[in-house]
Every structure is written in structure tokens, then in C-alpha cells.
C-alpha positions as CSV (number, residue, x, y, z in Angstrom):
1,X,-67.0,1.5,-1.0
2,X,-63.7,-0.4,0.0
3,X,-65.4,-3.7,-0.9
4,X,-66.0,-2.6,-4.5
5,X,-63.1,-0.2,-5.4
6,X,-59.6,0.7,-4.5
7,X,-59.9,4.4,-5.0
8,X,-60.9,6.7,-2.2
9,X,-63.6,9.1,-3.0
10,X,-62.9,12.9,-2.5
11,X,-65.2,14.8,0.0
12,X,-66.6,18.2,-0.7
13,X,-67.9,19.7,2.4
14,X,-65.5,22.7,3.1
15,X,-68.5,25.2,3.0
16,X,-72.1,25.2,1.6
17,X,-70.9,25.9,-2.0
18,X,-68.1,23.5,-2.2
19,X,-70.2,21.0,-4.1
20,X,-69.8,23.4,-7.1
21,X,-66.1,22.5,-7.3
22,X,-67.1,18.8,-7.8
23,X,-69.7,19.8,-10.5
24,X,-66.8,21.9,-12.2
25,X,-64.5,18.9,-12.5
26,X,-63.8,17.9,-16.1
27,X,-63.2,14.2,-15.3
28,X,-66.8,13.3,-14.6
29,X,-69.9,13.0,-16.8
30,X,-72.7,12.4,-14.4
31,X,-73.8,14.0,-11.1
32,X,-76.1,12.1,-8.6
33,X,-77.9,14.6,-6.4
34,X,-79.1,13.1,-3.2
35,X,-79.5,16.1,-1.0
36,X,-82.4,17.9,1.0
37,X,-85.2,18.9,-1.5
38,X,-84.7,22.5,-1.8
39,X,-81.1,21.9,-3.3
40,X,-82.2,19.5,-6.0
41,X,-83.2,22.0,-8.7
42,X,-80.2,24.5,-8.1
43,X,-77.7,21.6,-8.1
44,X,-79.3,20.1,-11.3
45,X,-79.1,23.4,-13.1
46,X,-75.5,24.2,-12.1
47,X,-74.4,20.8,-13.1
48,X,-75.9,21.0,-16.5
49,X,-74.5,24.4,-17.0
50,X,-71.1,22.7,-16.3
51,X,-71.7,20.1,-19.1
52,X,-72.7,17.2,-16.8
53,X,-75.6,15.0,-17.0
54,X,-77.7,15.0,-13.8
55,X,-79.8,12.4,-12.0
56,X,-81.7,13.7,-9.0
57,X,-83.4,12.2,-6.0
58,X,-87.1,12.8,-5.7
59,X,-88.6,15.4,-6.1
60,X,-86.5,17.0,-8.7
61,X,-88.3,20.3,-8.0
62,X,-91.0,21.6,-5.6
63,X,-91.7,24.9,-7.1
64,X,-93.4,25.6,-10.4
65,X,-90.8,28.1,-11.6
66,X,-88.2,25.5,-10.9
67,X,-89.9,23.0,-13.3
68,X,-89.5,25.6,-16.2
69,X,-85.9,26.4,-15.2
70,X,-85.0,22.7,-15.4
71,X,-86.5,22.3,-18.8
72,X,-85.0,25.4,-20.1
73,X,-81.6,24.6,-18.9
74,X,-81.7,20.9,-20.2
75,X,-82.9,22.0,-23.6
76,X,-80.2,24.8,-23.9
77,X,-77.4,22.5,-22.7
78,X,-78.5,19.4,-24.3
79,X,-77.7,17.4,-21.1
80,X,-79.9,14.5,-19.7
81,X,-81.7,15.6,-16.6
82,X,-83.5,12.5,-14.8
83,X,-85.3,12.1,-11.7
84,X,-84.3,8.9,-10.4
85,X,-87.6,7.3,-9.3
86,X,-86.8,4.0,-8.1
87,X,-90.3,2.7,-7.8
88,X,-90.6,2.6,-11.5
89,X,-88.1,-0.2,-11.5
90,X,-89.7,-2.3,-8.7
91,X,-90.7,-5.9,-9.6
92,X,-94.4,-5.4,-8.9
93,X,-94.8,-2.1,-10.8
94,X,-92.9,-3.6,-13.7
95,X,-95.1,-6.7,-13.7
96,X,-98.2,-4.4,-13.8
97,X,-96.8,-2.3,-16.5
98,X,-95.8,-5.4,-18.7
99,X,-99.4,-6.9,-18.3
100,X,-100.8,-3.4,-19.3
101,X,-98.6,-3.3,-22.4
102,X,-99.6,-6.9,-23.3
103,X,-103.3,-6.0,-23.0
104,X,-104.2,-7.9,-19.9
105,X,-106.1,-5.0,-18.5
106,X,-107.8,-3.8,-21.5
107,X,-108.6,-0.2,-21.5
108,X,-107.4,1.6,-18.3
109,X,-109.9,4.0,-16.6
110,X,-108.4,4.6,-13.0
111,X,-105.2,4.2,-10.9
112,X,-104.3,4.9,-7.3
113,X,-101.0,5.5,-5.7
114,X,-99.6,6.6,-2.4
115,X,-96.7,7.3,-0.2
116,X,-98.0,6.0,3.2
117,X,-95.0,5.7,5.4
118,X,-94.7,6.2,9.1
119,X,-91.8,8.6,9.3
120,X,-92.5,10.2,12.8
121,X,-89.2,8.6,14.4
122,X,-87.1,9.8,11.3
123,X,-88.5,13.4,11.3
124,X,-88.5,13.8,15.1
125,X,-84.8,12.4,15.3
126,X,-81.9,14.7,16.1
127,X,-79.7,13.4,13.5
128,X,-81.5,11.4,11.0
129,X,-82.4,14.4,8.7
130,X,-79.7,17.0,9.3
131,X,-81.1,20.0,11.3
132,X,-84.6,18.2,10.9
133,X,-85.0,19.7,7.6
134,X,-87.8,17.3,6.7
135,X,-89.9,18.3,9.7
136,X,-89.5,22.0,8.9
137,X,-91.3,21.2,5.5
138,X,-94.2,19.8,7.4
139,X,-94.2,22.9,9.8
140,X,-94.5,25.4,6.9
141,X,-96.4,23.8,4.2
142,X,-99.6,21.7,3.4
143,X,-100.1,19.3,0.6
144,X,-98.7,16.2,-1.0
145,X,-94.9,16.7,-0.7
146,X,-94.0,13.2,-2.0
147,X,-96.0,12.5,-5.0
148,X,-93.6,10.5,-7.3
149,X,-93.3,7.0,-5.7
150,X,-97.0,6.4,-6.5
151,X,-97.4,8.7,-9.4
152,X,-94.3,7.7,-11.4
153,X,-95.3,4.1,-12.1
154,X,-99.0,5.2,-12.7
155,X,-97.6,7.7,-15.4
156,X,-96.0,4.8,-17.2
157,X,-99.1,2.8,-16.9
158,X,-101.2,5.7,-18.4
159,X,-98.5,6.8,-21.1
160,X,-98.4,10.2,-19.6
161,X,-96.3,12.4,-21.8
162,X,-96.6,9.8,-24.5
163,X,-100.3,10.2,-25.6
164,X,-101.9,11.6,-22.6
165,X,-101.1,14.2,-19.9
166,X,-102.5,15.4,-16.6
167,X,-105.3,18.0,-17.0
168,X,-106.3,19.2,-13.6
169,X,-106.3,18.3,-9.9
170,X,-108.2,18.8,-6.7
171,X,-106.5,18.3,-3.2
172,X,-107.6,18.1,0.4
173,X,-105.7,17.5,3.7
174,X,-107.1,16.2,6.8
175,X,-106.4,17.8,10.2
176,X,-103.1,17.2,11.9
177,X,-102.9,15.1,15.0
178,X,-100.4,12.0,14.8
179,X,-97.0,13.9,14.4
180,X,-97.7,16.7,17.2
181,X,-99.2,14.2,19.6
182,X,-96.1,11.8,19.1
183,X,-93.8,14.7,19.8
184,X,-95.8,15.6,22.9
185,X,-95.7,12.0,24.1
186,X,-91.8,12.0,23.5
187,X,-91.4,15.2,25.6
188,X,-90.4,17.2,22.6
189,X,-91.1,20.9,22.2
190,X,-91.6,21.6,18.5
191,X,-93.2,24.4,16.3
192,X,-96.9,23.6,15.2
193,X,-97.2,21.1,12.2
194,X,-99.1,22.8,9.3
195,X,-99.4,19.8,7.0
196,X,-102.4,17.5,7.6
197,X,-102.0,13.8,8.6
198,X,-103.4,12.6,5.2
199,X,-103.4,14.4,1.8
200,X,-105.7,13.0,-0.8
201,X,-105.4,14.4,-4.4
202,X,-107.5,13.5,-7.4
203,X,-106.0,14.1,-10.9
204,X,-107.8,13.8,-14.2
205,X,-106.1,13.2,-17.5
206,X,-106.7,14.7,-20.8
207,X,-108.2,11.4,-22.0
208,X,-110.6,11.1,-19.0
209,X,-108.8,8.7,-16.8
210,X,-108.6,9.4,-13.0
211,X,-106.0,9.1,-10.4
212,X,-106.0,9.2,-6.7
213,X,-102.9,10.0,-4.7
214,X,-102.5,9.9,-1.0
215,X,-99.7,11.1,1.2
216,X,-99.3,10.4,4.9
217,X,-96.1,10.1,6.7
218,X,-97.6,11.1,10.3
219,X,-99.7,8.1,11.0
220,X,-98.7,4.8,12.6
221,X,-99.6,2.4,9.8
222,X,-98.0,-0.3,7.5
223,X,-96.2,1.1,4.5
224,X,-98.1,1.2,1.2
225,X,-97.9,2.8,-2.2
226,X,-101.4,1.2,-2.9
227,X,-100.5,0.5,-6.7
228,X,-104.0,0.1,-7.9
229,X,-105.0,-0.1,-11.5
230,X,-108.5,-0.6,-13.0
231,X,-109.1,-1.6,-16.6
232,X,-111.9,-3.0,-18.7
233,X,-110.5,-6.6,-18.2
234,X,-108.7,-6.6,-15.0
235,X,-107.7,-4.9,-11.7
236,X,-104.4,-4.9,-9.6
237,X,-103.9,-3.8,-6.1
238,X,-100.6,-3.9,-4.3
239,X,-99.5,-4.4,-0.7
240,X,-99.7,-7.3,-1.1
241,X,-99.9,-7.6,-5.0
242,X,-103.1,-9.2,-6.2
243,X,-105.0,-9.4,-9.4
244,X,-108.5,-9.9,-10.5
245,X,-109.4,-11.0,-14.0
246,X,-112.8,-10.2,-15.2
247,X,-114.3,-13.2,-17.0
248,X,-116.5,-12.1,-20.0
249,X,-118.3,-15.3,-20.1
250,X,-120.0,-14.9,-16.8
251,X,-121.7,-11.6,-15.5
252,X,-121.5,-12.4,-11.8
253,X,-123.9,-11.0,-9.0
254,X,-121.4,-12.2,-6.3
255,X,-118.0,-13.9,-5.8
256,X,-115.5,-11.4,-7.3
257,X,-112.3,-12.9,-5.9
258,X,-108.7,-12.1,-6.4
259,X,-106.7,-14.7,-8.2
260,X,-105.7,-17.8,-6.0
261,X,-101.8,-18.0,-5.4
262,X,-101.2,-20.7,-8.0
263,X,-103.0,-18.6,-10.7
264,X,-101.3,-15.4,-9.6
265,X,-97.9,-17.1,-9.6
266,X,-98.5,-18.4,-13.1
267,X,-99.5,-14.9,-14.3
268,X,-96.4,-13.3,-12.6
269,X,-94.2,-15.8,-14.3
270,X,-95.7,-15.0,-17.7
271,X,-95.5,-11.3,-17.3
272,X,-92.3,-10.7,-15.1
273,X,-90.6,-7.8,-16.8
274,X,-87.8,-8.9,-19.1
275,X,-85.6,-6.3,-17.4
276,X,-85.9,-8.0,-14.1
277,X,-85.2,-11.4,-15.5
278,X,-82.1,-10.3,-17.4
279,X,-80.7,-8.5,-14.4
280,X,-81.4,-11.1,-11.8
281,X,-78.0,-12.9,-11.9
282,X,-76.1,-9.7,-12.1
283,X,-77.9,-8.2,-9.3
284,X,-77.1,-11.0,-7.0
285,X,-73.5,-9.8,-6.9
286,X,-74.2,-6.3,-5.5
287,X,-75.6,-5.0,-2.3
288,X,-79.1,-4.0,-3.1
289,X,-81.3,-1.2,-1.8
290,X,-85.1,-1.1,-1.5
291,X,-85.5,-4.8,-2.5
292,X,-83.3,-4.4,-5.6
293,X,-85.0,-1.7,-7.5
294,X,-82.2,0.8,-6.9
295,X,-79.7,-1.5,-8.6
296,X,-82.1,-2.0,-11.6
297,X,-82.7,1.7,-11.9
298,X,-78.9,2.6,-11.8
299,X,-77.9,-0.1,-14.1
300,X,-80.4,1.0,-16.7
301,X,-79.3,4.6,-16.3
302,X,-75.5,3.7,-16.7
303,X,-76.3,1.3,-19.7
304,X,-78.4,4.1,-21.5
305,X,-75.6,6.6,-21.1
306,X,-72.9,4.2,-22.2
307,X,-75.0,3.2,-25.3
308,X,-75.8,6.9,-26.2
309,X,-79.5,6.3,-25.9
310,X,-82.4,8.3,-24.5
311,X,-83.0,7.5,-20.8
312,X,-86.0,5.6,-19.6
313,X,-87.3,8.8,-18.0
314,X,-86.8,12.4,-19.1
315,X,-86.8,16.0,-17.8
316,X,-90.4,16.3,-18.7
317,X,-91.3,13.3,-16.8
318,X,-89.6,14.6,-13.7
319,X,-91.1,18.0,-13.7
320,X,-94.6,16.7,-14.5
321,X,-94.6,14.4,-11.5
322,X,-93.0,16.8,-9.1
323,X,-95.1,19.8,-10.2
324,X,-98.1,18.1,-8.5
325,X,-96.8,19.1,-5.0
326,X,-96.9,22.8,-5.3
327,X,-100.4,22.5,-7.3
328,X,-101.8,20.5,-4.3
329,X,-100.7,23.3,-1.9
330,X,-102.5,25.8,-4.0
331,X,-105.6,23.7,-4.0
332,X,-105.5,22.8,-0.3
333,X,-105.0,26.5,0.6
334,X,-108.1,27.6,-1.5
335,X,-110.7,25.1,-0.2
336,X,-109.7,22.4,-2.5
337,X,-110.5,24.2,-5.7
338,X,-109.6,22.7,-9.1
339,X,-106.2,23.6,-10.3
340,X,-105.0,23.2,-13.9
341,X,-101.8,21.2,-14.5
342,X,-99.4,22.9,-16.9
343,X,-98.3,21.2,-20.1
344,X,-94.5,21.1,-19.8
345,X,-94.0,19.3,-23.2
346,X,-95.1,22.2,-25.4
347,X,-97.8,20.0,-26.8
348,X,-95.6,17.0,-27.6
349,X,-97.5,14.7,-25.2
350,X,-100.1,14.3,-28.0
351,X,-97.7,12.2,-29.9
352,X,-98.3,8.6,-29.0
353,X,-94.9,6.8,-28.5
354,X,-93.7,3.8,-26.9
355,X,-92.3,3.6,-23.2
356,X,-88.5,3.8,-23.1
357,X,-88.6,1.6,-20.0
358,X,-90.0,-1.3,-22.0
359,X,-87.0,-1.3,-24.4
360,X,-84.6,-4.2,-24.4
361,X,-81.0,-2.9,-24.0
362,X,-77.8,-4.8,-24.5
363,X,-77.2,-5.6,-20.9
364,X,-73.7,-6.9,-21.8
365,X,-72.2,-3.4,-21.6
366,X,-69.7,-3.4,-18.8
């Protein structure tokens, strides 16, 4: 912080409720909440009750009642309540979204997303997560605990909440092996792990589109969010990003190939999101996290607040994506039965509207 500002931040850590003194200050407008999961909702609610806008790390809630409490409080206080899902601002996801918005994919039918990230060292560490709070989640629950990195971008692709909504899901977890065997190999005595190594969840939307979500932070494998989208004209698959364009002039038996690098680069150049293009020169001046998407996300958030505009994502987005977690737990516990997904918008999802994240903003605001 010393590199970017002269003022010294005040620390609120005298006791477990000292954060409330920060929320009650009258010289701040926005609270950024980056704490263990179980604190996200109560901190958001208390912050809004103190007249503050709130921006929470993912997930913004992990109990269904919390979803309703967040919506009620945001509506009553008229404060912004956003879940800061940085993957919605990644270059690849915005590139895909821009192609979709410009008709490259035709009519979308299916999408796939995931959080496949080997976190064994993190969760078993003595000090990475204080008191190993994240490991404890895996010892007491079974489902998909980290839905939004994959589901957030997919929701923008499918215009969820802006003409379509999640209808129902089924969820299944594999048996658990990798995390407990790693702990044993490292000579660690830990309580049994309840969460399976791989959770796979299928979601259907009201308009008949399907989504596959996967969650695995136990297994030793390369990072991936999958980021697959299928339409009537094209297919995208991530990690690494590649595109297939269906040529209607020829119905092929064989030879369905991804675009060659030169053709892909040309496509990427044509459909690179305007937001990324506009912010590239500014972003170079600042330390960037997660490949730059954190900066883009925060810049858009602050710019919208400064201009008095609706944010790119709203409270209904945050709770809709986060609510999938407790619903997967219900499905997994009951032999993968189908579980209905609530409508948190009061029917407003039926109104087709443009995506706020596609708006061009006056980026000259300082």
C-alpha cells in the first residue's frame, strides 16, 4: 500500500465484532468483504444496514435463507450488494461473451464450467487458511462449494436473470480419496473428509438450455474452469481457449477441427471485449491479480458507483449463483434427486434485457 498511498490503513481486529466499528464509520461508502465464507452474508447485511454499499468475495451466501435475507436487506436499504466474481472479467470469458452477443455462436444450447484447482497444500497448511477453516467445510459438507467461477460467466452467456433462469438441478459426488490420502502421506491426523473428490452438477434452464458444473479441489490436476459453450454455429472450449466454427456449406463426416492459431488470433482480435481494450493502458500501471481480471472488475465497480449507474452484477445474480451450493448438498444427500431452483427475482427474469457488463462506460472518470 505504501507504493500507492501515503495514508496508513486502520486495522480492526480487537475482537470478533470489531469489524462492525469499521462498517459504522460515516466516512466510507463501500465495504469490500474478503473473509471466510460464513461471514460474507452477515457482514453484507450489517454493512447495508449502516448505509454502505457492499461487495463480497464469492460465495456471497451458502445457505438458502441467507439468499432471501440479502435480497430483502438490499431492497429495503436501497444499497448496492454485489458479489465480486472476477472470472466474469477475464479476457477469455469476455471474448466469448462478445462473440455470443454478436451472433457468432447462433442459438446457445449447452455450457460447461468448473472449479478444478488442486488446493490440497492450501487446505492442509497450518496457516494458509486461518484455523484451517476451508478444510473444515470439506469435513462437514458434500456438494459443490465453489460454483460461481464457472457459473458466473456462463450466466452472462445465457442471459440468466435477463430472459432466462435456472429451473432445476441434479448433483452427484464421487467418493473421497485424494485429500485424505495426501494428509496420510504427509503424516497428518485429520478428521474424515465428507466432501467427495469430484462433484458434478447438471442444471436446466427455463428455456431448455443445459449446464454442467464440476468442482474438485482434492485431486492433483491442472487448473481449469472448462468454459465450454455450444451453439448452433460455433463451439468454444477453454484451457487453452479454442474455437470451432461450423461451416454450413459443408456437412462433414470427419475432420471437425478447432481453428488454427492464425484464424483464432484473427477472431480474438475482432471480438476482444471493448472493456479490455480500453483498460489495457491503464491496467499496466497497477499491480494486477489473477492475470488482470481483478483490476478490470474493481475499475468497473468504482466507475459505476462514481457515475451513479447500476453495477454490472446485482444482488439477484449473486444469490442465484451462490444458491446452487446448498441445493447441490440437498441433491447429493438424497441420491441425486432433482431439486427445484428458486426464483429470486420475483418473476422479473422473464423481462429480456441487455447485459450491464456489455455497456460502454466513461473510463475517463478518475
